N, C-alpha and C positions, 0 to 999 in steps of 0.2 A: 443640637448635635444637627449636622449640615444635612439636608436630604434633598435628591435628587441626580441628575446624571443616569439614569435607569435605562437600560433595554431587556426587553422580557423577549427572548425568542418561544413564542409561546409554541411552534410546535414541537417544540423539544420537551416541553411540558407533557409527553406522553404518556397514555396510560399504561397499564401492566403489560409487558410482553406475554402473556399468558395467565388467563384466569384462575384462580385457585382452585377449583373444581377439577383442574386438569392435571395437576401436580400430584394425584392420589393414582398411584398406579393399581391395576386392575389385572388379575389374573388372567391368561389369553383362554378363551373359550374358541369352542370348534365353528366355523362358519362359514362363508361360501367362498369358492376356490377363488383365490387373488395372487396376481403376479406384482413383481416390482415391474414397474415402466420405467424402462430408462434410458440411456443412449450410449452405446457404448461403439469404439471403432478401431481394431483389432491395429492400426498402424499407429493411432494416434492418442490412443488411451480413452477415459471417459470424456467425454462431450456434453453440452448443456442441458443433458435432462432434466427433467422432474417429475415430483409424483403426481399423477392424476389426482386431483382431489376437491373433495365440497365440504364447505365449512371451514372448520380451523387449519390451520396450515398444515399440508401434507397429511390430514385424515383421509381413511380410504373411502373411496365412495363405494355405496352398498351394493350398487350395481355393476362394478368391473367383473368381468368376464372373462374367462380363459381364450388365449387368443386374441384379446386387445392389445392393441400396442400404440406408443406415441409415435411421431415420424419425425426424427430428428434431421441434423443438420447432416450426417452421413448415411445412418441406417438407423432404423426406428424397428424394434422386436420388443417382445416381451421379455425381458429378463430376469431369470428366475435364482441364478446363482452368477455370484461376481468374488474372485479372491485378488488378492492385492496384486499379486501377481500379473494380470490382466492390467494394471494401473500404474507402469512404471512409465509409460510418457506423463501422463496425468501428474505425477508427482516430479517432475522437472519445473526448475524456476518457471513461472509464468505470473503477468501481474494480477491475474484473478486470484493470488493465493499470496495475502498480502506478509511480507515479510515482518517479523517481531518488531525490527527498527520503524516497520513505517506504522506500526500503531503505539508511537510513545509519542505523538505529537498532541494536543490539544486544539480542537479545532472548532469556528462556529461556521453554520451555516444554515440555512432555513428549514432545509428538510434533512434530516439524516436518519441514519438506521438503527434499528435495534441492535444492541450487542450483547452475547452470551457468552459466559466467560465461565471456561471449566480448570481444573487444576491450579496452579498459580503460575500466573504472567505476570510480565512488567508492562503496561499500557498507559493511555492518555484515555480521551474519550472525546466527548462532545460540550461544550458549552451549554447549559441549558441557560446560563443568565450570565450578563456580563454589564458592568456598571462604567460609567466614566468615571474622573475623578473627584472623590467626595472625601471633603476633612484629609486631601492629602493622601488618599487610597483609592485603590482599585478594587472593586468586589467580582467573583465570577466562582461559577460552580463548572464542575467536572464530571459529567456521569460516565461511570467506570462500567455500569453494566445495566440491564434494563431489566434487572431481577435481582431477589435477597442473596447475598454472600456473605463467608465468611469475615472477610475485613480483610485490612490492610497489613503488610506484611513490614515493606520497608516504603518510606516518602522518598521520590528523587524528583529535583528540580532541574531540568536543563539535565547537565550531565553528571550530576553531585549527588548523594546521596546526602539527607541531612536528617537532625535528629527533632521532635519535637516534645514540649510536656504535656502534660495531661490536661491543660484549656486548648492545645493546636499550636500553641507560638512554637517558631521554628529557634530554636538552640545552636543551629551551626553556624558560626561566622562564613563569609560577612552576613549574612541572612539575619543574624540577631538583630530583635526588634523592627524588622522590615517584612516579615511572611508571617500569615497565620495558616492552618490545614488543618481545619474540620471534618472526621469523616462520618459518614453514614452508611448502613448496611442493608438499607431494604427491609429492615425487621418491621413484623407488625407492630403498631403503633407509633411509629416512626413519624416525628415532629418537624415543622418547618425549622431551620437554622435561627437559633436567637439574636446572634449577630445580624442578619441580614432583615431580621423582624423591626430590629433596635434602628437601623440604619434607613431603610427605605419606605413610605406609607404603601406602595403599591403591591409589596411585599407583604402578605396576608400567612395565618395558620395553612391554608389553603394549599401554601406552594411548600408543600410536604415532601415532593416527590416520592410519593407513597410508592413501596415497591422496588423502589431503585437506589442500587448502590452509586452514592457520589460522594463528592468531598465540596466542601466551603471555603473558598480562600479569598485573603486579600494581600495585597502588598503596597508597602509606603513608596511613594513619590521618592527619590532618592535626591541629594545635590548633585547638580547637572554634572560637577568634575568626579564623581563618586559613582556614577550611573554603570559603566563597564566594570568597574570592581565589585560590585556588589550585585547587579543582574550581568553576567556572561552575554545574555542577547543586549545590553542595553535598555531592556523593558522587561514588566512582570516575567516569568520564567513558565514553560512548560511544567506541566504535572503528571509526571507518569509513575504512578508507586508501583511497586511489588504487591498482586493483589491475590487473596483465596477466593475462589470466583463461587458458583453457586453452589449453595448449602441446604439443597434439598434432593439430595441425592438419594434414592432409595437403595437400600441394601437389604436384600431380600433374606439375607443368612442372618442377619440378627432383627429384620423388621424395623431399622430404625430408617430415618432422615438425617441425613447431615451430609459437611464437604467430604469428598473423594476426589484421587485422581485415578484410582484404577480406573484401568482402560476398560473393563468391560461393565462396569457400573455405569460410567459417564455416557456408554455408546447406547447402553439401555436407556438412560435418559432420554438422550438426544432423540430416539428412535420413537419412544414410548410419550413423551410428555411435548417433545417442539415438533414431531413429523406425524402425530397422529398412529402409527404401526403398534400392532398389538405383539407383545413378546411374551416368553415363557420365563417367568421368572426362575423357574425352579431350573432350567437351563442357564440364566444371566448367573444365577449361586456359582454352578460350576464351572464359568468359565472366571468369574470374579475371582476364584482359588487358583487356575490358573497363573492369573495375572498377577495375584498375590505371593505366587514362588519368590522366595529368597536365591535371586543369584547374585554372583560374585563377578564385580569387573577386575580390569588388569591390576588394578594397585591392592586387590585385597578385600576392599570395602563391598558390604553387601547391600543392596537394595531389592525393591521388586520388581519383577521383569518385565512386567508392560504398564507403562503410567500413559496419562493423554492431559496434557499441559497447553491450551490454546482456546483462542477469543475468534469465535465467529460471529457473522453479522445476518441481518435477514433480508440482506439482497441474493444472499449466497444459495445457488442452487442446492438440491440436495445430492446431487450428483459431486459438486465440488467439497459438501458436506463430506460424503462418503470417502472420499479420496485422501482426507485428512486423519479418518477414523482408521481405516481399511490398512493406510500405508503405515501407521504408527504402531502396528500390533502384526504385521503380515497376517491379516485377518481374513475371514472368508464371510460373506454374507449370504442368504440364501431365504427364499420364500416357501415354507412349509405348505402341502397339501391341503392342512388345515386354515390356511390363512394367514399364520404367526410367523413373524420374520424372527429367524435366528442366525446365529453368528458364531463362531469360533476364532480363539484367540489362535493366534501362527505357533505352532507345532507341529510334529511328526504323530501321524495316526496309522498304525498298519493296516494296510489296506485291506479289507474285507469284501469286494466287490471285485469281480475280474469280469471286462466287457469283450466280446468274443467278437468277431467278425459278421456272426448273426446281428448282433446288438447295433451296430453302426455300418453304415454305408456311404459311399462316396467319400471316401475317407484320403482327405492330401497329407503327405508328410511334409513337413519343411526341417532343415539343420537350425541348431540356435545361431546365436550370433557371432559368425564366423567369418564374417566380407571382407573384404578388399581391408577396411578398417575399422574391424571389433572394436567394441567396448573391452577393456582392458582392466578398467579400476572403477569402483564406484565411491561418490563420495557422498555423504548425506549435510545437510545442509539442518541445521538443529538449534533449537533455545537452548542454549547455556547459560546457565544460571551465574557459572564463576566468570563469565566472559559480557557481564552487563545485561543477560536475556536477550543479547541480541543474536541475529542470525551467524551461526558459527559453521564453517565448515569442517565435517569430521577428518579423523585419518581415511585414508583411501584402504576398501577392501579390495586386494588386488585379486584376480582372477587369473591374470597371465603377464607374471613376470619378464618372459622373454622377448612378448613380442612390443610394438613401438607403441608406447604411453597413449592411451585415448582414456580419459576421464569425463566419467558422465557424471553430472551433480542431481543428485534428488532431492526435492525441498517437501521436509516432511516436518515442517513448523511446529508439530504436537509432541514431537520427543524433547524430552529436556534432558537426555543424559548421554553419554557419549557412550557409553557400553550397549543400552539401547539402538543408537544409532546402527553401529555395527551388528548387533544380534541382528536385525530386520536387515541389513544391506546384504550380507550374506545369501539369505535364501532368493530375496529379489535377484542379486545379479547373478547365481548359478540357473536360476530359472530363464532368466535371457540367452545364457550359453549352454542351457539345454542341450544334448546330443539330440533330441528329435521333439519336436512340437507335431499335434494332429488337431485336424480340424475336420471334423464331420457330421455326418445327419446322422441323428437318434430321434428310435422309435418311442415305441410304448416303454422301453429301456430308462428313458430319462425320470421317469417316476421311482423307479427303482434307485437311480443315482440322487433324485432329491428328497426322497424320504424312507430310502430301505436299510439305514443303518439302527434299526430297532429305536422304538419311540417315535419313529418318524424323521430321522435326522438325517441329513444330507453326507454321503461319502466325499468328503475331501480328497479323500485318496484312493484311488482303482488301479486294478492290474487291468493292461490290455496284452489279449493273446490274439496274435494274428501272423499269419505265413511273413509279412515284412517283417518282422521284428524277432524274426527266428523259433525256434524250438520251446521257449522257456516265456511265459509272461514276464511284462516290466511294468514298472510302479511310475504311476504318473500323476501329478499335481490337477484337480477341475479347475481350471481359471477362469471358465464363465460356461454359462450353461443358460438358455434360451428358449422359451417356445416357438412352435412354428404358429404363422398365421392361420387363421380357419381350422386350425385342428390339426394340421400338417405335420411333418416332421418338423423336431426342433434341430439346434445345433447346438453340439459340444468343442470346446478347445481343451487340450490337454499338455499339458508341460512335463517332460519326464523330471520326475523327481527321484527322492534317496531316503533313506533316514539321516545319511551324512550331511545331507543340504540344511536340516534343521538342526542339530546339534551345535554346540556353540563355547567351547573353552577359552574364556577370555584372558587364560594367561598364555596360549600359545597366538591366538587368532583376533586379539582385539592390539591394535598398535598403537602406541602413544600417540596421544592427541596433541595436534598443533600447540605450538607455544603462546595463545593467545595473552597469556601474563606476562609475558617478557619485556613488554614496554610500559612497567607500572610508573608510576611517578617517584620520580628522585631528583634530590636537589641539583645534581652534576649532571644530567641527563633532558634537559628543556626540549620541546620542540621549537625548532628552528623556526624562525620568523619566517614569511614569504614576503620576499622583495620584488619591486618593478611594477608595482600594479599601475596599469595607466588604464585609460578609457578613450575611445575615438570613435566620433558617428560613425556609421555602417554607409557606404556611398551606394547608390545604384539601388534603391530598393522599392521605386515604382509608389513612392509617397507613404513608406511605412517608417516610423521613425523607429531605429534600432541602434543601440549602442553596443561596442565590441571591449570587453573587460579582458585584457591580458596582464600576465605574469611571469615572473621567473619561476622556471622548473624547480620542481621540487623533490626529495627523495621519494623513490619509487613506493616505499615502505608508508607514505603521507599520502591524503588524500585532501586537498586545497579545499576548503570551505570558504565562500563568497557571499556575504550578505551586499544588498541592496537596497534600497529605498528611493522613492522620490522624497525632495527634500522638504522637511519639515514632518513628514509621517514615517509607519513604523519601520522597522525592518524587516527584511524576508531574506531567508537562508537558502542560497541553492550548494547541495553536496555535491561534489565533481570526482569523476573516477581518479584513482592514482593516475600521473601521468597528465592528465587536464593543463593546460597552461593557458588556454582562453574561453570565455563564454558569450554569446550572443543573445542579449536581453532584449524582449521585443513586447511590443502591446505598448509602446509608448507615448506620452503626450507631447507632440510637437511643444516646442519651445519649453518646456519644465526640466528642470535642472534635477538628474540624477546622481546620487552619493554609493559610493562603493568601498568597503573596507576587504580585506581577504586576512584569513588566518590556516594553517594547515593543522588534520585531526590524525590520529593515529588510529588503528585496528581497535586498538581499545579507549577509543572517545577521549583521548587526552586532547587536549586543544593548545597550539599556542596564543602568543600574542595578536591582537587585532593589527593591522597595518594602518599606515594612514591614513586619512579619507581622501578619496580622488572624486572629483565633481565633473560631470561632463552634461552640459547642454544638449537636450535629443534635438535633432533637426529630422523632419521627415523628408524634404526635396531636399537634396543636397547640389542637383544640377544649378548654376545660375544661369539666369536668364541671359536671351542675348542682348547685344546692343542693338540702343533705337536706331534705326535704317534713315530716321531724318529729324531734322531740330533746326527749327527757325524762328525769329522773333520780329515781332511787328509793332508797332507805335500808333495808336490813334487816340486823340482827345487827352492827352497823358496817359493812357491805359495802353498797358504791354501785354499783348498774347504773344502765349507762348504753345507753337504749335511742333506737334512731334509724330513720327508712327513707331510704335512699339515694333521689336525685333519679331521676326514671323515664326522664331519656333522657338522651346524651353518652354519651363514652369512660371509663367510669368503671370504676375499678380498688382503690380499699381507700378508707377513710378515715382520717384520722388526728385521734385523740383526745388532747388537750392539757389538761393540769389544773394551776390554780395555788390554792395554799394559802397560808391566812390563819388568822389568831388565831379563837378561839371570839368569837361575836358580832359579827364586823366586818361593818361596816354601808358603807365608803367604796365607793370604784370600784375594779372590776375590768379588771386591763389583762392582756391576753394577753402581753404581754413578761413578764410574772411566772410565766408559764407554762412548761410542761416537757412534752414528748411523752412521754406513758404506754402507749400503743398505736397499732400499727398492722393497723387489722380490714379483711380482703380480704371483699369481696362483689360484688354484683350489682347493677346499676342496677334502682332501683324497689323492692328485696329490704329485707324488715324485719329490723334485726340488734338485738343490743345485746351489753355486753359490761360482766364484771361488775370492779370496780375492787377488790381484795380489801384489805380492812382499814387503808384511808389514817388516816392519824393525826388524832386529833380536833380538830374544827376546822371554820370554813369551808371550802367547796371551790367552786372556778369552773370551770368546763369550757365547752371549745370543740371544735367537729367542724371539718374541713378536707377535702372530698373532692380525690381525686388521680387522675389517670389513668396509663396504663401508661407513660406517656415522663415523669411526673410534676410534670405541670401540674394547679395547684390551683386549686379552684373556689369559688364565693363561702364565707365563712367563718360557721358556725354557733353563735351564744350571746354570750355567756357566760349559762351554766344553773348555776345556785348549790343549793349542799344544805350543808346542817351534819351533822358526826359528831360522837358522843359515847362 
């Protein structure tokens, strides 16, 4: 058996994400008063604050004092309470919140982030190992999660689901006999993959990826004429399985650790295990029951009220992670005065506390979103299992059907059902258009809000009695609450609310989902090929090689997929927006040949055939050099001196000197087609130069000069100049 071709990415064979001792929740005990240190901006939502920590990631500093705060990008105050209604801007699509489809890739890099997976997601991961071709096979591993998990539900290679047998052999045509997938869940005693052990000397039993969930794969090299038929990319496919995540989620109701997608249980795990924050497990049990309540969708199907299904990375801040959790269940989080972090899943809670003008001061009242172009509809981009687990827009929750349509999208990729997306969108949208919003300074009543609802619980909803509101108290949601610096007055933000904001009748309030299954594969509905692919070198780039690939427009329902490569290298794909008809490829090697093909893709990830391959040579300097400003010949002792002056401007690098030889006394025409290159003379623009042609044979000689730039682009030809030697 052959051995070799091995590449080990040592930095990816990292230690376990968490020490095993950190996985045992402890009941919260009273401790020093501490507050969530975060950064929030009322206009743009959650900014990049993280928890002040020492030791383990996110662990509380024992010396954290009341009034201490972080200085953030916009403002920095000690945040003690935050609700999802304050995070609408943070839930709009942004690069920092990776869309599900962006997690389908398999990638290799020298330093990679730890990933933690909750619930059920479709995702790729990092290559911890990748070999060359050994015995006609390439071997590699994909780390799905940096912790133990429940394991795979379905295997996906590129855009197709495949079946495997008990040994990992892929049984789905045309990959039968060409692929193998062996999966590992990071369970205790996990051993190294036996096929890798048998194939590579440098793989030892120590390469067991202990505590990590991963897949070991191999792909057989196909016949050249079958490469695109067997592998859709012409090379080994990306592995992006549907995988059930962390299986050490503690359920205080049963005392059992296991897999769960219950929003409250997963949130408590994230807070306590990942960020080192104390939680009250009796309270977690209460919220877990809320999340497990059975609700009915518009089609009459039953499901749990709030689940969480998402993958997070170790480079994400606490603030970013928090946004994904609060958004998924319209939740609220706060810091109790005993230091414990507590939270509510979204629901109406009858107000038990009334704030008065004596409790608040420096009040400012604003209306909701009723400006010149108010948001009239909210659409949630969520993770839809029926649509290949990709980010999928929900139907819109309409706030105003009469006004000109203005849709705002919320990116809540931790939701995996249309019903939950709409259930969350309703109170978020109504909060945005609430009749009144209040921002005020608050004194000692802050402690009543944060811990006065029996057992030290916060009031998520309060009533406000104030002359500006009329004779009767009005119900408000507490959207944010901050401590004042140095023990001064705090700040509270309130949004008018009502029980009706939080009720949800799916039969009448959940619109029909978009028809994301409308383009299922059918024999009579192929994806139309993309025609007219061309590639041209881009002029005037200042010495940077670029190629513009262009093609004929495709139907608006399709997205062009362009794959490009340097000749002989691996393909890379670029998925372009619908309507795109060109793509500029940059960062090219001057003089290298690049190849491209294109096809169309539907929103359901059905693809057409690749176009014919187009090849273009990259050229960094497209401008031709100037013609020579002088050109003369002289003879001495049988040697010919070629004297010239290069053109004064342009990207000049060298002069090609060509010579054609004729018989003595020749008086006919002189044709450059008769000439051969005798010298490539390097020089500078405008420089006087000469070259001695040593002792050419006796006869008549014709010379031509061709200026050339650094990319091989030629300028005007000078000549012929003739001279006779004896």
